[in-house]
DSSP file (Angstrom, degrees, kcal/mol; ACC not computed):
  #  RESIDUE AA STRUCTURE BP1 BP2  ACC     N-H-->O    O-->H-N    N-H-->O    O-->H-N    TCO  KAPPA ALPHA  PHI   PSI    X-CA   Y-CA   Z-CA
    1    1 A M     >        0   0    0      0, 0.0     4,-1.7     0, 0.0     5,-0.1   0.000 360.0 360.0 360.0 -43.6   32.5   19.0   24.9
    2    2 A M  H  >  +     0   0    0      1,-0.2     4,-2.2     2,-0.2     5,-0.2   0.869 360.0  54.8 -65.2 -36.3   29.5   21.2   23.8
    3    3 A Q  H  > S+     0   0    0      1,-0.2     4,-2.5     2,-0.2    -1,-0.2   0.883 106.0  52.2 -65.4 -37.7   30.4   20.6   20.2
    4    4 A D  H  > S+     0   0    0      2,-0.2     4,-2.4     1,-0.2    -1,-0.2   0.894 109.3  49.6 -64.3 -40.1   30.3   16.8   20.7
    5    5 A A  H  X S+     0   0    0     -4,-1.7     4,-2.6     2,-0.2    -2,-0.2   0.906 111.6  48.3 -65.9 -41.5   26.9   17.0   22.3
    6    6 A M  H  X S+     0   0    0     -4,-2.2     4,-2.7     2,-0.2    -2,-0.2   0.909 111.7  49.8 -65.0 -41.6   25.6   19.2   19.4
    7    7 A N  H  X S+     0   0    0     -4,-2.5     4,-2.3     2,-0.2    -2,-0.2   0.908 112.1  48.0 -63.4 -41.1   27.0   16.7   16.9
    8    8 A T  H  X S+     0   0    0     -4,-2.4     4,-2.5     2,-0.2    -2,-0.2   0.916 111.9  49.7 -64.7 -43.2   25.4   13.8   18.7
    9    9 A L  H  X S+     0   0    0     -4,-2.6     4,-2.6     1,-0.2    -2,-0.2   0.914 111.3  48.8 -62.3 -43.3   22.1   15.6   18.8
   10   10 A M  H  X S+     0   0    0     -4,-2.7     4,-2.5     2,-0.2    -1,-0.2   0.895 111.3  50.3 -63.6 -39.8   22.3   16.4   15.1
   11   11 A L  H  X S+     0   0    0     -4,-2.3     4,-2.2     2,-0.2    -2,-0.2   0.908 111.7  47.6 -64.6 -42.7   23.1   12.8   14.3
   12   12 A V  H  X S+     0   0    0     -4,-2.5     4,-2.5     2,-0.2    -2,-0.2   0.925 113.2  48.2 -64.4 -44.7   20.2   11.5   16.4
   13   13 A C  H  X S+     0   0    0     -4,-2.6     4,-2.5     1,-0.2    -2,-0.2   0.902 111.9  49.3 -63.5 -41.3   17.8   14.0   14.8
   14   14 A A  H  X S+     0   0    0     -4,-2.5     4,-2.3     2,-0.2    -1,-0.2   0.886 111.4  50.0 -65.2 -38.3   19.0   13.1   11.3
   15   15 A S  H  X S+     0   0    0     -4,-2.2     4,-2.4     2,-0.2    -2,-0.2   0.923 112.3  46.4 -65.8 -44.4   18.6    9.4   12.1
   16   16 A V  H  X S+     0   0    0     -4,-2.5     4,-2.6     2,-0.2    -2,-0.2   0.911 113.2  49.4 -65.0 -42.4   15.1    9.9   13.4
   17   17 A A  H  X S+     0   0    0     -4,-2.5     4,-2.4     2,-0.2    -1,-0.2   0.901 111.5  49.3 -64.0 -40.3   14.1   12.0   10.4
   18   18 A S  H  X S+     0   0    0     -4,-2.3     4,-2.2     2,-0.2    -2,-0.2   0.911 111.8  48.4 -64.6 -42.6   15.5    9.4    8.0
   19   19 A L  H  X S+     0   0    0     -4,-2.4     4,-2.4     2,-0.2    -2,-0.2   0.918 111.7  49.5 -63.2 -43.9   13.6    6.7    9.7
   20   20 A A  H  X S+     0   0    0     -4,-2.6     4,-2.5     1,-0.2    -2,-0.2   0.901 110.2  50.7 -63.2 -41.0   10.4    8.7    9.7
   21   21 A L  H  X S+     0   0    0     -4,-2.4     4,-2.3     1,-0.2    -1,-0.2   0.905 110.7  49.4 -63.9 -40.9   10.8    9.4    6.0
   22   22 A G  H  X S+     0   0    0     -4,-2.2     4,-2.4     2,-0.2    -2,-0.2   0.903 111.2  48.9 -64.1 -41.6   11.4    5.7    5.2
   23   23 A V  H  X S+     0   0    0     -4,-2.4     4,-2.4     2,-0.2    -2,-0.2   0.919 112.4  48.2 -64.8 -43.4    8.3    4.7    7.2
   24   24 A L  H  X S+     0   0    0     -4,-2.5     4,-2.4     2,-0.2    -2,-0.2   0.890 111.4  50.3 -65.0 -38.6    6.2    7.3    5.4
   25   25 A A  H  X S+     0   0    0     -4,-2.3     4,-2.3     2,-0.2    -2,-0.2   0.922 111.5  47.9 -64.6 -43.6    7.5    6.2    2.0
   26   26 A A  H  X S+     0   0    0     -4,-2.4     4,-2.4     2,-0.2    -2,-0.2   0.895 111.1  51.6 -63.9 -39.7    6.7    2.6    2.8
   27   27 A Y  H  X S+     0   0    0     -4,-2.4     4,-2.5     2,-0.2    -2,-0.2   0.921 110.4  48.5 -62.0 -44.6    3.2    3.6    4.0
   28   28 A G  H  X S+     0   0    0     -4,-2.4     4,-2.3     2,-0.2    -2,-0.2   0.897 111.0  49.9 -63.4 -40.7    2.6    5.5    0.8
   29   29 A I  H  X S+     0   0    0     -4,-2.3     4,-2.6     2,-0.2    -1,-0.2   0.912 111.8  48.5 -64.6 -42.3    3.8    2.6   -1.4
   30   30 A C  H  X S+     0   0    0     -4,-2.4     4,-2.6     2,-0.2     5,-0.2   0.911 111.0  50.2 -65.0 -42.1    1.5    0.2    0.5
   31   31 A R  H  X S+     0   0    0     -4,-2.5     4,-1.9     1,-0.2    -1,-0.2   0.919 112.4  47.7 -61.6 -42.6   -1.5    2.5    0.2
   32   32 A L  H  X S+     0   0    0     -4,-2.3     4,-2.2     2,-0.2    -2,-0.2   0.918 111.8  49.8 -63.9 -44.0   -0.8    2.8   -3.5
   33   33 A A  H  X S+     0   0    0     -4,-2.6     4,-2.7     1,-0.2    -2,-0.2   0.916 111.0  48.5 -63.2 -43.6   -0.4   -1.0   -4.0
   34   34 A F  H  X S+     0   0    0     -4,-2.6     4,-2.4     2,-0.2    -1,-0.2   0.844 109.3  53.7 -67.8 -31.7   -3.7   -1.7   -2.1
   35   35 A T  H  X S+     0   0    0     -4,-1.9     4,-2.2    -5,-0.2    -1,-0.2   0.918 110.9  46.1 -64.9 -42.8   -5.5    0.8   -4.2
   36   36 A V  H  X S+     0   0    0     -4,-2.2     4,-2.3     2,-0.2    -2,-0.2   0.919 112.8  50.1 -64.7 -43.5   -4.3   -0.9   -7.3
   37   37 A F  H  X S+     0   0    0     -4,-2.7     4,-2.8     1,-0.2    -2,-0.2   0.900 110.0  50.9 -62.0 -40.6   -5.2   -4.3   -5.9
   38   38 A R  H  X S+     0   0    0     -4,-2.4     4,-2.4     2,-0.2    -1,-0.2   0.921 110.5  48.3 -63.8 -44.2   -8.7   -3.1   -5.0
   39   39 A A  H  X S+     0   0    0     -4,-2.2     4,-2.0     1,-0.2    -1,-0.2   0.906 113.4  48.1 -62.8 -40.9   -9.3   -1.7   -8.5
   40   40 A H  H  X S+     0   0    0     -4,-2.3     4,-2.4     2,-0.2    -2,-0.2   0.922 111.2  50.0 -65.5 -43.8   -8.1   -4.9  -10.0
   41   41 A A  H  X S+     0   0    0     -4,-2.8     4,-2.5     1,-0.2    -2,-0.2   0.888 110.3  50.6 -63.3 -39.0  -10.3   -7.0   -7.7
   42   42 A Q  H  X S+     0   0    0     -4,-2.4     4,-2.3     2,-0.2    -1,-0.2   0.894 110.8  48.3 -67.0 -39.0  -13.3   -4.9   -8.6
   43   43 A S  H  X S+     0   0    0     -4,-2.0     4,-2.1     2,-0.2    -2,-0.2   0.892 112.7  48.3 -69.3 -37.5  -12.7   -5.3  -12.3
   44   44 A V  H  X S+     0   0    0     -4,-2.4     4,-2.2     2,-0.2    -2,-0.2   0.921 112.2  49.2 -66.0 -43.1  -12.3   -9.1  -12.0
   45   45 A A  H  X S+     0   0    0     -4,-2.5     4,-2.4     1,-0.2    -2,-0.2   0.905 110.8  50.3 -62.6 -41.3  -15.5   -9.3   -9.9
   46   46 A A  H  X S+     0   0    0     -4,-2.3     4,-2.2     1,-0.2    -1,-0.2   0.901 110.7  48.6 -64.8 -40.4  -17.4   -7.3  -12.5
   47   47 A S  H  X S+     0   0    0     -4,-2.1     4,-2.1     2,-0.2    -1,-0.2   0.871 111.6  50.0 -69.2 -34.6  -16.2   -9.4  -15.3
   48   48 A R  H  X S+     0   0    0     -4,-2.2     4,-2.1     2,-0.2    -2,-0.2   0.901 110.6  49.2 -68.9 -40.0  -17.1  -12.6  -13.4
   49   49 A V  H  X S+     0   0    0     -4,-2.4     4,-2.0     1,-0.2    -2,-0.2   0.913 111.9  49.6 -63.9 -41.5  -20.6  -11.3  -12.7
   50   50 A A  H  X S+     0   0    0     -4,-2.2     4,-1.2     1,-0.2    -2,-0.2   0.893 111.3  48.4 -65.1 -39.4  -21.0  -10.3  -16.3
   51   51 A S  H  X S+     0   0    0     -4,-2.1     4,-1.1     1,-0.2    -1,-0.2   0.849 110.4  51.6 -71.7 -32.3  -19.9  -13.8  -17.5
   52   52 A V  H  < S+     0   0    0     -4,-2.1     3,-0.3     1,-0.2    -2,-0.2   0.888 108.4  51.7 -69.0 -38.2  -22.3  -15.5  -15.0
   53   53 A K  H  < S+     0   0    0     -4,-2.0    -1,-0.2     1,-0.2    -2,-0.2   0.802 108.9  51.6 -67.6 -28.1  -25.2  -13.4  -16.2
   54   54 A Q  H  < S+     0   0    0     -4,-1.2    -1,-0.2    -5,-0.1    -2,-0.2   0.754  90.4  90.6 -81.4 -24.6  -24.5  -14.4  -19.9
   55   55 A E  S  < S-     0   0    0     -4,-1.1     2,-0.1    -3,-0.3     3,-0.0  -0.504  83.2-116.2 -74.4 137.9  -24.3  -18.2  -19.2
   56   56 A P        -     0   0    0      0, 0.0     2,-0.4     0, 0.0    -1,-0.1  -0.413  31.0-107.5 -71.0 150.4  -27.7  -20.0  -19.6
   57   57 A V        -     0   0    0     -2,-0.1     2,-0.4     1,-0.0     0, 0.0  -0.647  32.2-140.6 -79.8 130.0  -29.1  -21.6  -16.6
   58   58 A Q        -     0   0    0     -2,-0.4     2,-0.4    -3,-0.0    -1,-0.0  -0.772  10.3-130.8 -95.5 134.9  -28.8  -25.4  -16.7
   59   59 A Q        -     0   0    0     -2,-0.4     2,-0.6     2,-0.0    -1,-0.0  -0.699  16.0-153.9 -83.4 129.7  -31.7  -27.6  -15.4
   60   60 A V              0   0    0     -2,-0.4    -1,-0.0     1,-0.1    -2,-0.0  -0.920 360.0 360.0-105.2 122.1  -30.7  -30.3  -13.0
   61   61 A S              0   0    0     -2,-0.6    -1,-0.1     0, 0.0    -2,-0.0   0.407 360.0 360.0-125.8 360.0  -33.1  -33.3  -13.0
């Protein structure tokens, strides 16, 4: 009986640890993806600002 309880406890602990590891891995992947997206957005914004500064201003009459 005691062995069954220990086996159940070990199974529960292993399941919780596996779930926690999966959540942490997903969190890390999301953080990495958002960092990449932020860097890409900043480079696109910088190139758009540079292209707007290079275009001549058109007079509207």
